[in-house]
PyMOL Python script that loads the backbone (N, CA, C, O; Angstrom):
from pymol import cmd

cmd.read_pdbstr("""\
ATOM      1  N   MET A   1     -15.307 -26.182   6.996  1.00  0.00           N
ATOM      2  CA  MET A   1     -16.741 -26.286   7.201  1.00  0.00           C
ATOM      3  C   MET A   1     -17.186 -27.735   7.033  1.00  0.00           C
ATOM      4  O   MET A   1     -18.012 -28.232   7.798  1.00  0.00           O
ATOM      5  N   SER A   2     -16.635 -28.403   6.034  1.00  0.00           N
ATOM      6  CA  SER A   2     -17.048 -29.788   5.786  1.00  0.00           C
ATOM      7  C   SER A   2     -16.734 -30.685   6.973  1.00  0.00           C
ATOM      8  O   SER A   2     -17.576 -31.474   7.403  1.00  0.00           O
ATOM      9  N   GLY A   3     -15.516 -30.564   7.503  1.00  0.00           N
ATOM     10  CA  GLY A   3     -15.098 -31.426   8.591  1.00  0.00           C
ATOM     11  C   GLY A   3     -15.756 -31.121   9.922  1.00  0.00           C
ATOM     12  O   GLY A   3     -15.809 -31.982  10.800  1.00  0.00           O
ATOM     13  N   ILE A   4     -16.256 -29.914  10.081  1.00  0.00           N
ATOM     14  CA  ILE A   4     -16.856 -29.515  11.358  1.00  0.00           C
ATOM     15  C   ILE A   4     -18.370 -29.650  11.347  1.00  0.00           C
ATOM     16  O   ILE A   4     -18.965 -30.076  12.337  1.00  0.00           O
ATOM     17  N   TYR A   5     -18.991 -29.293  10.244  1.00  0.00           N
ATOM     18  CA  TYR A   5     -20.454 -29.270  10.201  1.00  0.00           C
ATOM     19  C   TYR A   5     -21.073 -30.379   9.356  1.00  0.00           C
ATOM     20  O   TYR A   5     -22.023 -31.034   9.784  1.00  0.00           O
ATOM     21  N   LEU A   6     -20.539 -30.586   8.173  1.00  0.00           N
ATOM     22  CA  LEU A   6     -21.195 -31.505   7.242  1.00  0.00           C
ATOM     23  C   LEU A   6     -20.925 -32.972   7.566  1.00  0.00           C
ATOM     24  O   LEU A   6     -21.855 -33.727   7.850  1.00  0.00           O
ATOM     25  N   GLU A   7     -19.669 -33.375   7.527  1.00  0.00           N
ATOM     26  CA  GLU A   7     -19.334 -34.792   7.706  1.00  0.00           C
ATOM     27  C   GLU A   7     -19.795 -35.356   9.052  1.00  0.00           C
ATOM     28  O   GLU A   7     -20.442 -36.403   9.069  1.00  0.00           O
ATOM     29  N   PRO A   8     -19.487 -34.700  10.187  1.00  0.00           N
ATOM     30  CA  PRO A   8     -19.914 -35.276  11.472  1.00  0.00           C
ATOM     31  C   PRO A   8     -21.430 -35.400  11.620  1.00  0.00           C
ATOM     32  O   PRO A   8     -21.917 -36.237  12.381  1.00  0.00           O
ATOM     33  N   ASN A   9     -22.166 -34.575  10.899  1.00  0.00           N
ATOM     34  CA  ASN A   9     -23.626 -34.586  10.997  1.00  0.00           C
ATOM     35  C   ASN A   9     -24.294 -35.261   9.805  1.00  0.00           C
ATOM     36  O   ASN A   9     -25.513 -35.193   9.644  1.00  0.00           O
ATOM     37  N   ASN A  10     -23.486 -35.913   8.973  1.00  0.00           N
ATOM     38  CA  ASN A  10     -23.997 -36.605   7.781  1.00  0.00           C
ATOM     39  C   ASN A  10     -24.870 -35.705   6.916  1.00  0.00           C
ATOM     40  O   ASN A  10     -25.922 -36.119   6.429  1.00  0.00           O
ATOM     41  N   ILE A  11     -24.417 -34.468   6.734  1.00  0.00           N
ATOM     42  CA  ILE A  11     -25.124 -33.520   5.864  1.00  0.00           C
ATOM     43  C   ILE A  11     -24.384 -33.497   4.531  1.00  0.00           C
ATOM     44  O   ILE A  11     -23.180 -33.243   4.488  1.00  0.00           O
ATOM     45  N   SER A  12     -25.092 -33.757   3.463  1.00  0.00           N
ATOM     46  CA  SER A  12     -24.460 -33.748   2.142  1.00  0.00           C
ATOM     47  C   SER A  12     -24.386 -32.318   1.614  1.00  0.00           C
ATOM     48  O   SER A  12     -25.107 -31.426   2.061  1.00  0.00           O
ATOM     49  N   GLY A  13     -23.499 -32.136   0.657  1.00  0.00           N
ATOM     50  CA  GLY A  13     -23.409 -30.840   0.000  1.00  0.00           C
ATOM     51  C   GLY A  13     -24.722 -30.467  -0.657  1.00  0.00           C
ATOM     52  O   GLY A  13     -25.119 -29.301  -0.661  1.00  0.00           O
ATOM     53  N   ARG A  14     -25.387 -31.455  -1.206  1.00  0.00           N
ATOM     54  CA  ARG A  14     -26.682 -31.229  -1.857  1.00  0.00           C
ATOM     55  C   ARG A  14     -27.718 -30.721  -0.848  1.00  0.00           C
ATOM     56  O   ARG A  14     -28.490 -29.810  -1.149  1.00  0.00           O
ATOM     57  N   GLU A  15     -27.730 -31.319   0.359  1.00  0.00           N
ATOM     58  CA  GLU A  15     -28.657 -30.865   1.404  1.00  0.00           C
ATOM     59  C   GLU A  15     -28.357 -29.427   1.814  1.00  0.00           C
ATOM     60  O   GLU A  15     -29.267 -28.621   2.007  1.00  0.00           O
ATOM     61  N   LEU A  16     -27.068 -29.117   1.945  1.00  0.00           N
ATOM     62  CA  LEU A  16     -26.704 -27.760   2.357  1.00  0.00           C
ATOM     63  C   LEU A  16     -27.051 -26.750   1.276  1.00  0.00           C
ATOM     64  O   LEU A  16     -27.523 -25.655   1.582  1.00  0.00           O
ATOM     65  N   VAL A  17     -26.822 -27.103   0.013  1.00  0.00           N
ATOM     66  CA  VAL A  17     -27.196 -26.225  -1.100  1.00  0.00           C
ATOM     67  C   VAL A  17     -28.684 -25.899  -1.031  1.00  0.00           C
ATOM     68  O   VAL A  17     -29.086 -24.745  -1.178  1.00  0.00           O
ATOM     69  N   LYS A  18     -29.490 -26.924  -0.806  1.00  0.00           N
ATOM     70  CA  LYS A  18     -30.939 -26.720  -0.727  1.00  0.00           C
ATOM     71  C   LYS A  18     -31.296 -25.843   0.465  1.00  0.00           C
ATOM     72  O   LYS A  18     -32.111 -24.928   0.344  1.00  0.00           O
ATOM     73  N   ALA A  19     -30.689 -26.118   1.617  1.00  0.00           N
ATOM     74  CA  ALA A  19     -30.988 -25.339   2.821  1.00  0.00           C
ATOM     75  C   ALA A  19     -30.573 -23.881   2.667  1.00  0.00           C
ATOM     76  O   ALA A  19     -31.267 -22.979   3.137  1.00  0.00           O
ATOM     77  N   LEU A  20     -29.438 -23.652   2.007  1.00  0.00           N
ATOM     78  CA  LEU A  20     -28.936 -22.286   1.831  1.00  0.00           C
ATOM     79  C   LEU A  20     -29.674 -21.528   0.735  1.00  0.00           C
ATOM     80  O   LEU A  20     -29.729 -20.298   0.752  1.00  0.00           O
ATOM     81  N   GLY A  21     -30.237 -22.260  -0.216  1.00  0.00           N
ATOM     82  CA  GLY A  21     -30.898 -21.608  -1.342  1.00  0.00           C
ATOM     83  C   GLY A  21     -29.919 -20.976  -2.310  1.00  0.00           C
ATOM     84  O   GLY A  21     -30.178 -19.908  -2.865  1.00  0.00           O
ATOM     85  N   VAL A  22     -28.773 -21.654  -2.511  1.00  0.00           N
ATOM     86  CA  VAL A  22     -27.759 -21.148  -3.440  1.00  0.00           C
ATOM     87  C   VAL A  22     -27.463 -22.218  -4.484  1.00  0.00           C
ATOM     88  O   VAL A  22     -27.869 -23.371  -4.340  1.00  0.00           O
ATOM     89  N   ALA A  23     -26.760 -21.828  -5.522  1.00  0.00           N
ATOM     90  CA  ALA A  23     -26.346 -22.778  -6.555  1.00  0.00           C
ATOM     91  C   ALA A  23     -25.249 -23.682  -5.999  1.00  0.00           C
ATOM     92  O   ALA A  23     -24.468 -23.272  -5.141  1.00  0.00           O
ATOM     93  N   ALA A  24     -25.203 -24.899  -6.492  1.00  0.00           N
ATOM     94  CA  ALA A  24     -24.168 -25.842  -6.065  1.00  0.00           C
ATOM     95  C   ALA A  24     -22.775 -25.282  -6.330  1.00  0.00           C
ATOM     96  O   ALA A  24     -21.857 -25.482  -5.535  1.00  0.00           O
ATOM     97  N   SER A  25     -22.623 -24.586  -7.441  1.00  0.00           N
ATOM     98  CA  SER A  25     -21.313 -24.014  -7.777  1.00  0.00           C
ATOM     99  C   SER A  25     -20.894 -22.948  -6.768  1.00  0.00           C
ATOM    100  O   SER A  25     -19.708 -22.799  -6.475  1.00  0.00           O
ATOM    101  N   THR A  26     -21.862 -22.211  -6.239  1.00  0.00           N
ATOM    102  CA  THR A  26     -21.562 -21.188  -5.234  1.00  0.00           C
ATOM    103  C   THR A  26     -21.022 -21.838  -3.972  1.00  0.00           C
ATOM    104  O   THR A  26     -19.996 -21.413  -3.441  1.00  0.00           O
ATOM    105  N   LEU A  27     -21.708 -22.864  -3.490  1.00  0.00           N
ATOM    106  CA  LEU A  27     -21.246 -23.553  -2.286  1.00  0.00           C
ATOM    107  C   LEU A  27     -19.905 -24.226  -2.534  1.00  0.00           C
ATOM    108  O   LEU A  27     -19.034 -24.207  -1.665  1.00  0.00           O
ATOM    109  N   SER A  28     -19.732 -24.811  -3.687  1.00  0.00           N
ATOM    110  CA  SER A  28     -18.476 -25.477  -4.020  1.00  0.00           C
ATOM    111  C   SER A  28     -17.304 -24.504  -3.947  1.00  0.00           C
ATOM    112  O   SER A  28     -16.244 -24.847  -3.424  1.00  0.00           O
ATOM    113  N   ARG A  29     -17.491 -23.292  -4.469  1.00  0.00           N
ATOM    114  CA  ARG A  29     -16.427 -22.283  -4.431  1.00  0.00           C
ATOM    115  C   ARG A  29     -16.106 -21.872  -3.000  1.00  0.00           C
ATOM    116  O   ARG A  29     -14.940 -21.664  -2.663  1.00  0.00           O
ATOM    117  N   VAL A  30     -17.125 -21.754  -2.156  1.00  0.00           N
ATOM    118  CA  VAL A  30     -16.894 -21.395  -0.749  1.00  0.00           C
ATOM    119  C   VAL A  30     -16.150 -22.526  -0.041  1.00  0.00           C
ATOM    120  O   VAL A  30     -15.172 -22.280   0.665  1.00  0.00           O
ATOM    121  N   LEU A  31     -16.607 -23.755  -0.226  1.00  0.00           N
ATOM    122  CA  LEU A  31     -15.981 -24.893   0.444  1.00  0.00           C
ATOM    123  C   LEU A  31     -14.540 -25.117   0.001  1.00  0.00           C
ATOM    124  O   LEU A  31     -13.707 -25.555   0.794  1.00  0.00           O
ATOM    125  N   SER A  32     -14.244 -24.821  -1.255  1.00  0.00           N
ATOM    126  CA  SER A  32     -12.887 -25.021  -1.768  1.00  0.00           C
ATOM    127  C   SER A  32     -11.966 -23.852  -1.448  1.00  0.00           C
ATOM    128  O   SER A  32     -10.754 -23.941  -1.645  1.00  0.00           O
ATOM    129  N   GLY A  33     -12.537 -22.757  -0.957  1.00  0.00           N
ATOM    130  CA  GLY A  33     -11.731 -21.581  -0.655  1.00  0.00           C
ATOM    131  C   GLY A  33     -11.549 -20.653  -1.839  1.00  0.00           C
ATOM    132  O   GLY A  33     -10.839 -19.652  -1.739  1.00  0.00           O
ATOM    133  N   ALA A  34     -12.182 -20.972  -2.962  1.00  0.00           N
ATOM    134  CA  ALA A  34     -12.072 -20.120  -4.144  1.00  0.00           C
ATOM    135  C   ALA A  34     -12.881 -18.837  -3.990  1.00  0.00           C
ATOM    136  O   ALA A  34     -12.574 -17.828  -4.625  1.00  0.00           O
ATOM    137  N   SER A  35     -13.915 -18.873  -3.149  1.00  0.00           N
ATOM    138  CA  SER A  35     -14.733 -17.685  -2.863  1.00  0.00           C
ATOM    139  C   SER A  35     -14.774 -17.468  -1.360  1.00  0.00           C
ATOM    140  O   SER A  35     -14.729 -18.413  -0.572  1.00  0.00           O
ATOM    141  N   ARG A  36     -14.860 -16.213  -0.989  1.00  0.00           N
ATOM    142  CA  ARG A  36     -14.952 -15.842   0.425  1.00  0.00           C
ATOM    143  C   ARG A  36     -16.386 -15.992   0.919  1.00  0.00           C
ATOM    144  O   ARG A  36     -17.327 -16.046   0.128  1.00  0.00           O
ATOM    145  N   ILE A  37     -16.537 -16.058   2.231  1.00  0.00           N
ATOM    146  CA  ILE A  37     -17.866 -15.991   2.835  1.00  0.00           C
ATOM    147  C   ILE A  37     -18.248 -14.517   2.867  1.00  0.00           C
ATOM    148  O   ILE A  37     -17.627 -13.719   3.569  1.00  0.00           O
ATOM    149  N   THR A  38     -19.260 -14.168   2.112  1.00  0.00           N
ATOM    150  CA  THR A  38     -19.746 -12.789   2.035  1.00  0.00           C
ATOM    151  C   THR A  38     -20.758 -12.548   3.159  1.00  0.00           C
ATOM    152  O   THR A  38     -21.216 -13.500   3.791  1.00  0.00           O
ATOM    153  N   PRO A  39     -21.107 -11.288   3.410  1.00  0.00           N
ATOM    154  CA  PRO A  39     -22.160 -11.038   4.398  1.00  0.00           C
ATOM    155  C   PRO A  39     -23.457 -11.777   4.072  1.00  0.00           C
ATOM    156  O   PRO A  39     -24.115 -12.297   4.973  1.00  0.00           O
ATOM    157  N   GLU A  40     -23.824 -11.827   2.802  1.00  0.00           N
ATOM    158  CA  GLU A  40     -25.043 -12.552   2.414  1.00  0.00           C
ATOM    159  C   GLU A  40     -24.920 -14.038   2.738  1.00  0.00           C
ATOM    160  O   GLU A  40     -25.845 -14.637   3.287  1.00  0.00           O
ATOM    161  N   MET A  41     -23.775 -14.630   2.399  1.00  0.00           N
ATOM    162  CA  MET A  41     -23.568 -16.047   2.691  1.00  0.00           C
ATOM    163  C   MET A  41     -23.517 -16.275   4.199  1.00  0.00           C
ATOM    164  O   MET A  41     -23.995 -17.301   4.683  1.00  0.00           O
ATOM    165  N   ALA A  42     -22.950 -15.345   4.937  1.00  0.00           N
ATOM    166  CA  ALA A  42     -22.898 -15.473   6.401  1.00  0.00           C
ATOM    167  C   ALA A  42     -24.301 -15.519   6.991  1.00  0.00           C
ATOM    168  O   ALA A  42     -24.558 -16.279   7.925  1.00  0.00           O
ATOM    169  N   LEU A  43     -25.202 -14.717   6.456  1.00  0.00           N
ATOM    170  CA  LEU A  43     -26.592 -14.751   6.920  1.00  0.00           C
ATOM    171  C   LEU A  43     -27.227 -16.105   6.629  1.00  0.00           C
ATOM    172  O   LEU A  43     -27.929 -16.666   7.471  1.00  0.00           O
ATOM    173  N   ARG A  44     -26.978 -16.621   5.438  1.00  0.00           N
ATOM    174  CA  ARG A  44     -27.536 -17.919   5.051  1.00  0.00           C
ATOM    175  C   ARG A  44     -26.956 -19.048   5.915  1.00  0.00           C
ATOM    176  O   ARG A  44     -27.693 -19.906   6.400  1.00  0.00           O
ATOM    177  N   LEU A  45     -25.634 -19.037   6.101  1.00  0.00           N
ATOM    178  CA  LEU A  45     -24.992 -20.065   6.918  1.00  0.00           C
ATOM    179  C   LEU A  45     -25.480 -20.006   8.360  1.00  0.00           C
ATOM    180  O   LEU A  45     -25.672 -21.038   9.003  1.00  0.00           O
ATOM    181  N   SER A  46     -25.676 -18.800   8.855  1.00  0.00           N
ATOM    182  CA  SER A  46     -26.159 -18.626  10.221  1.00  0.00           C
ATOM    183  C   SER A  46     -27.513 -19.289  10.411  1.00  0.00           C
ATOM    184  O   SER A  46     -27.740 -19.987  11.400  1.00  0.00           O
ATOM    185  N   LYS A  47     -28.405 -19.068   9.463  1.00  0.00           N
ATOM    186  CA  LYS A  47     -29.737 -19.659   9.583  1.00  0.00           C
ATOM    187  C   LYS A  47     -29.693 -21.175   9.400  1.00  0.00           C
ATOM    188  O   LYS A  47     -30.360 -21.907  10.129  1.00  0.00           O
ATOM    189  N   ALA A  48     -28.913 -21.645   8.433  1.00  0.00           N
ATOM    190  CA  ALA A  48     -28.887 -23.078   8.121  1.00  0.00           C
ATOM    191  C   ALA A  48     -28.094 -23.905   9.135  1.00  0.00           C
ATOM    192  O   ALA A  48     -28.511 -25.002   9.507  1.00  0.00           O
ATOM    193  N   LEU A  49     -26.953 -23.378   9.581  1.00  0.00           N
ATOM    194  CA  LEU A  49     -26.056 -24.178  10.415  1.00  0.00           C
ATOM    195  C   LEU A  49     -25.906 -23.674  11.845  1.00  0.00           C
ATOM    196  O   LEU A  49     -25.340 -24.361  12.695  1.00  0.00           O
ATOM    197  N   GLY A  50     -26.412 -22.475  12.105  1.00  0.00           N
ATOM    198  CA  GLY A  50     -26.228 -21.907  13.433  1.00  0.00           C
ATOM    199  C   GLY A  50     -25.042 -20.962  13.457  1.00  0.00           C
ATOM    200  O   GLY A  50     -24.465 -20.648  12.415  1.00  0.00           O
ATOM    201  N   ARG A  51     -24.681 -20.512  14.646  1.00  0.00           N
ATOM    202  CA  ARG A  51     -23.654 -19.488  14.860  1.00  0.00           C
ATOM    203  C   ARG A  51     -24.183 -18.165  14.306  1.00  0.00           C
ATOM    204  O   ARG A  51     -25.098 -18.145  13.483  1.00  0.00           O
ATOM    205  N   SER A  52     -23.609 -17.091  14.758  1.00  0.00           N
ATOM    206  CA  SER A  52     -24.058 -15.781  14.297  1.00  0.00           C
ATOM    207  C   SER A  52     -23.421 -15.460  12.950  1.00  0.00           C
ATOM    208  O   SER A  52     -22.371 -16.006  12.611  1.00  0.00           O
ATOM    209  N   PRO A  53     -24.058 -14.570  12.178  1.00  0.00           N
ATOM    210  CA  PRO A  53     -23.430 -14.144  10.923  1.00  0.00           C
ATOM    211  C   PRO A  53     -22.061 -13.516  11.185  1.00  0.00           C
ATOM    212  O   PRO A  53     -21.127 -13.672  10.399  1.00  0.00           O
ATOM    213  N   GLU A  54     -21.967 -12.805  12.305  1.00  0.00           N
ATOM    214  CA  GLU A  54     -20.694 -12.161  12.652  1.00  0.00           C
ATOM    215  C   GLU A  54     -19.588 -13.196  12.855  1.00  0.00           C
ATOM    216  O   GLU A  54     -18.436 -12.961  12.490  1.00  0.00           O
ATOM    217  N   SER A  55     -19.943 -14.341  13.440  1.00  0.00           N
ATOM    218  CA  SER A  55     -18.918 -15.366  13.665  1.00  0.00           C
ATOM    219  C   SER A  55     -18.448 -15.976  12.346  1.00  0.00           C
ATOM    220  O   SER A  55     -17.268 -16.292  12.198  1.00  0.00           O
ATOM    221  N   TRP A  56     -19.359 -16.144  11.391  1.00  0.00           N
ATOM    222  CA  TRP A  56     -18.951 -16.652  10.078  1.00  0.00           C
ATOM    223  C   TRP A  56     -18.012 -15.667   9.392  1.00  0.00           C
ATOM    224  O   TRP A  56     -17.017 -16.069   8.789  1.00  0.00           O
ATOM    225  N   LEU A  57     -18.328 -14.371   9.485  1.00  0.00           N
ATOM    226  CA  LEU A  57     -17.462 -13.361   8.876  1.00  0.00           C
ATOM    227  C   LEU A  57     -16.133 -13.266   9.611  1.00  0.00           C
ATOM    228  O   LEU A  57     -15.095 -13.062   8.980  1.00  0.00           O
ATOM    229  N   ALA A  58     -16.146 -13.410  10.937  1.00  0.00           N
ATOM    230  CA  ALA A  58     -14.905 -13.368  11.715  1.00  0.00           C
ATOM    231  C   ALA A  58     -13.993 -14.536  11.339  1.00  0.00           C
ATOM    232  O   ALA A  58     -12.776 -14.373  11.249  1.00  0.00           O
ATOM    233  N   MET A  59     -14.582 -15.713  11.121  1.00  0.00           N
ATOM    234  CA  MET A  59     -13.775 -16.862  10.695  1.00  0.00           C
ATOM    235  C   MET A  59     -13.154 -16.604   9.329  1.00  0.00           C
ATOM    236  O   MET A  59     -12.000 -16.960   9.090  1.00  0.00           O
ATOM    237  N   GLN A  60     -13.922 -15.982   8.430  1.00  0.00           N
ATOM    238  CA  GLN A  60     -13.385 -15.664   7.107  1.00  0.00           C
ATOM    239  C   GLN A  60     -12.251 -14.660   7.230  1.00  0.00           C
ATOM    240  O   GLN A  60     -11.206 -14.819   6.599  1.00  0.00           O
ATOM    241  N   ASP A  61     -12.452 -13.618   8.048  1.00  0.00           N
ATOM    242  CA  ASP A  61     -11.407 -12.609   8.247  1.00  0.00           C
ATOM    243  C   ASP A  61     -10.148 -13.223   8.851  1.00  0.00           C
ATOM    244  O   ASP A  61      -9.039 -12.886   8.437  1.00  0.00           O
ATOM    245  N   ALA A  62     -10.306 -14.118   9.823  1.00  0.00           N
ATOM    246  CA  ALA A  62      -9.153 -14.776  10.443  1.00  0.00           C
ATOM    247  C   ALA A  62      -8.389 -15.602   9.410  1.00  0.00           C
ATOM    248  O   ALA A  62      -7.158 -15.616   9.402  1.00  0.00           O
ATOM    249  N   HIS A  63      -9.122 -16.281   8.547  1.00  0.00           N
ATOM    250  CA  HIS A  63      -8.488 -17.072   7.488  1.00  0.00           C
ATOM    251  C   HIS A  63      -7.754 -16.164   6.504  1.00  0.00           C
ATOM    252  O   HIS A  63      -6.621 -16.451   6.117  1.00  0.00           O
ATOM    253  N   ASP A  64      -8.395 -15.074   6.102  1.00  0.00           N
ATOM    254  CA  ASP A  64      -7.770 -14.136   5.168  1.00  0.00           C
ATOM    255  C   ASP A  64      -6.500 -13.537   5.764  1.00  0.00           C
ATOM    256  O   ASP A  64      -5.494 -13.394   5.068  1.00  0.00           O
ATOM    257  N   LEU A  65      -6.541 -13.186   7.053  1.00  0.00           N
ATOM    258  CA  LEU A  65      -5.372 -12.614   7.717  1.00  0.00           C
ATOM    259  C   LEU A  65      -4.246 -13.644   7.796  1.00  0.00           C
ATOM    260  O   LEU A  65      -3.080 -13.304   7.597  1.00  0.00           O
ATOM    261  N   TRP A  66      -4.585 -14.886   8.081  1.00  0.00           N
ATOM    262  CA  TRP A  66      -3.583 -15.945   8.114  1.00  0.00           C
ATOM    263  C   TRP A  66      -2.903 -16.073   6.750  1.00  0.00           C
ATOM    264  O   TRP A  66      -1.679 -16.175   6.665  1.00  0.00           O
ATOM    265  N   LEU A  67      -3.709 -16.067   5.683  1.00  0.00           N
ATOM    266  CA  LEU A  67      -3.143 -16.153   4.334  1.00  0.00           C
ATOM    267  C   LEU A  67      -2.240 -14.963   4.036  1.00  0.00           C
ATOM    268  O   LEU A  67      -1.157 -15.128   3.474  1.00  0.00           O
ATOM    269  N   ALA A  68      -2.678 -13.767   4.409  1.00  0.00           N
ATOM    270  CA  ALA A  68      -1.881 -12.564   4.161  1.00  0.00           C
ATOM    271  C   ALA A  68      -0.543 -12.646   4.884  1.00  0.00           C
ATOM    272  O   ALA A  68       0.484 -12.256   4.328  1.00  0.00           O
ATOM    273  N   ARG A  69      -0.542 -13.144   6.109  1.00  0.00           N
ATOM    274  CA  ARG A  69       0.710 -13.263   6.869  1.00  0.00           C
ATOM    275  C   ARG A  69       1.695 -14.207   6.186  1.00  0.00           C
ATOM    276  O   ARG A  69       2.905 -14.079   6.375  1.00  0.00           O
ATOM    277  N   GLN A  70       1.198 -15.138   5.406  1.00  0.00           N
ATOM    278  CA  GLN A  70       2.068 -16.069   4.697  1.00  0.00           C
ATOM    279  C   GLN A  70       2.735 -15.413   3.486  1.00  0.00           C
ATOM    280  O   GLN A  70       3.791 -15.861   3.041  1.00  0.00           O
ATOM    281  N   HIS A  71       2.122 -14.353   2.951  1.00  0.00           N
ATOM    282  CA  HIS A  71       2.578 -13.816   1.669  1.00  0.00           C
ATOM    283  C   HIS A  71       3.029 -12.360   1.687  1.00  0.00           C
ATOM    284  O   HIS A  71       3.754 -11.940   0.784  1.00  0.00           O
ATOM    285  N   VAL A  72       2.628 -11.588   2.673  1.00  0.00           N
ATOM    286  CA  VAL A  72       2.942 -10.157   2.664  1.00  0.00           C
ATOM    287  C   VAL A  72       4.277  -9.921   3.360  1.00  0.00           C
ATOM    288  O   VAL A  72       4.481 -10.347   4.497  1.00  0.00           O
ATOM    289  N   ASP A  73       5.182  -9.237   2.664  1.00  0.00           N
ATOM    290  CA  ASP A  73       6.492  -8.887   3.216  1.00  0.00           C
ATOM    291  C   ASP A  73       6.402  -7.491   3.824  1.00  0.00           C
ATOM    292  O   ASP A  73       6.168  -6.515   3.111  1.00  0.00           O
ATOM    293  N   LEU A  74       6.584  -7.396   5.126  1.00  0.00           N
ATOM    294  CA  LEU A  74       6.468  -6.114   5.829  1.00  0.00           C
ATOM    295  C   LEU A  74       7.822  -5.488   6.140  1.00  0.00           C
ATOM    296  O   LEU A  74       7.885  -4.497   6.866  1.00  0.00           O
ATOM    297  N   GLN A  75       8.908  -6.046   5.605  1.00  0.00           N
ATOM    298  CA  GLN A  75      10.241  -5.535   5.912  1.00  0.00           C
ATOM    299  C   GLN A  75      10.437  -4.098   5.459  1.00  0.00           C
ATOM    300  O   GLN A  75      11.197  -3.361   6.087  1.00  0.00           O
ATOM    301  N   ASN A  76       9.784  -3.687   4.405  1.00  0.00           N
ATOM    302  CA  ASN A  76       9.942  -2.320   3.892  1.00  0.00           C
ATOM    303  C   ASN A  76       8.850  -1.379   4.368  1.00  0.00           C
ATOM    304  O   ASN A  76       8.696  -0.286   3.822  1.00  0.00           O
ATOM    305  N   VAL A  77       8.092  -1.782   5.372  1.00  0.00           N
ATOM    306  CA  VAL A  77       7.044  -0.928   5.932  1.00  0.00           C
ATOM    307  C   VAL A  77       7.590  -0.300   7.203  1.00  0.00           C
ATOM    308  O   VAL A  77       8.041  -0.999   8.111  1.00  0.00           O
ATOM    309  N   ASP A  78       7.546   1.019   7.259  1.00  0.00           N
ATOM    310  CA  ASP A  78       8.052   1.739   8.428  1.00  0.00           C
ATOM    311  C   ASP A  78       6.929   2.041   9.399  1.00  0.00           C
ATOM    312  O   ASP A  78       5.796   2.310   9.001  1.00  0.00           O
ATOM    313  N   GLU A  79       7.263   1.991  10.678  1.00  0.00           N
ATOM    314  CA  GLU A  79       6.299   2.320  11.721  1.00  0.00           C
ATOM    315  C   GLU A  79       6.361   3.819  11.986  1.00  0.00           C
ATOM    316  O   GLU A  79       7.440   4.370  12.201  1.00  0.00           O
ATOM    317  N   LEU A  80       5.223   4.469  11.970  1.00  0.00           N
ATOM    318  CA  LEU A  80       5.155   5.898  12.259  1.00  0.00           C
ATOM    319  C   LEU A  80       5.070   6.115  13.758  1.00  0.00           C
ATOM    320  O   LEU A  80       4.482   5.313  14.484  1.00  0.00           O
ATOM    321  N   GLN A  81       5.662   7.201  14.209  1.00  0.00           N
ATOM    322  CA  GLN A  81       5.614   7.557  15.624  1.00  0.00           C
ATOM    323  C   GLN A  81       4.593   8.665  15.809  1.00  0.00           C
ATOM    324  O   GLN A  81       4.569   9.628  15.042  1.00  0.00           O
ATOM    325  N   PHE A  82       3.759   8.534  16.811  1.00  0.00           N
ATOM    326  CA  PHE A  82       2.733   9.524  17.098  1.00  0.00           C
ATOM    327  C   PHE A  82       3.142  10.346  18.307  1.00  0.00           C
ATOM    328  O   PHE A  82       3.725   9.833  19.261  1.00  0.00           O
ATOM    329  N   ALA A  83       2.824  11.626  18.246  1.00  0.00           N
ATOM    330  CA  ALA A  83       3.112  12.507  19.379  1.00  0.00           C
ATOM    331  C   ALA A  83       2.164  12.165  20.519  1.00  0.00           C
ATOM    332  O   ALA A  83       0.973  11.937  20.303  1.00  0.00           O
ATOM    333  N   ILE A  84       2.696  12.130  21.722  1.00  0.00           N
ATOM    334  CA  ILE A  84       1.871  11.860  22.899  1.00  0.00           C
ATOM    335  C   ILE A  84       1.392  13.188  23.453  1.00  0.00           C
ATOM    336  O   ILE A  84       2.194  14.078  23.735  1.00  0.00           O
ATOM    337  N   THR A  85       0.079  13.317  23.608  1.00  0.00           N
ATOM    338  CA  THR A  85      -0.463  14.582  24.128  1.00  0.00           C
ATOM    339  C   THR A  85      -1.048  14.394  25.496  1.00  0.00           C
ATOM    340  O   THR A  85      -1.550  15.349  26.090  1.00  0.00           O
TER     341      THR A  85
END
""", "prot")
cmd.dss("prot")
cmd.show_as("cartoon", "prot")
cmd.util.cbc("prot")
cmd.orient("prot")
């Protein structure tokens, strides 16, 4: 988010905190990846920075899925077969 929205547009973290109406610690956790973008935060980001709330949540989901692929071992997961009707 910083490299795409804040830095190129010379928006400080302090300005974004004010625009979002959240605590600085809340934004810091989101920017550092310590906290996820919640539906509430997606609504706030949508209004402050643009894009739809759904797109903010989709980006979070894509990131979470990428992380899971790095750590989840699926070797012991069996694929079920479904009857074709």
